[in-house]
C-alpha positions, 0 to 999 in steps of 0.5 A: 528473464523475469517472470511476470505476475498475474496481478498485471500492471503496477496500477492494478497492484497498487489498487489492490494494496490501497483496498487494504490500506483503506481498511487500515485508515478506517481502523486508525480513524477510530482514534478521534483525536487523530482523525484529521492526521489519519485522513490527511496521511492516507490521502497523501500516500494514496495519491503518491502511490497511484502517481508512482504506479501510473508513471511506470505501468509496466507489468510487475514481476512475481517478486514485486507481487510477493512483496506487496502481497506479504505487506498486505497480509501483515496489515490485515492482521492489525486490530489496534487503531494506534498500531494502524496509525503507525503503519499508515506511513510504513505500508506505503513505503514498502509498496513504493520500495517494491515498485521502485526496485522491480527490474 
């Protein structure tokens, strides 16, 4: 039996992840020449993650919660706008893999 997470459902976990993702987006937007790219990338990934979570709103297990929480903690450490831009594609992939890999 898989232990469920206190985070609840996939949509709740994704919304928590997207709060941190928004801060990452805002950091990346500081690079004026990359503003449009950052904005477009963030909008596309945010929509995709919300759609993925809505398609499978089952409760998340503790392992999924832990994986997404670890990724959230990692992006909270980022202070360099250029590094933030690099993570705008990486972070959503981690969240997606965690959600798709749950039992």
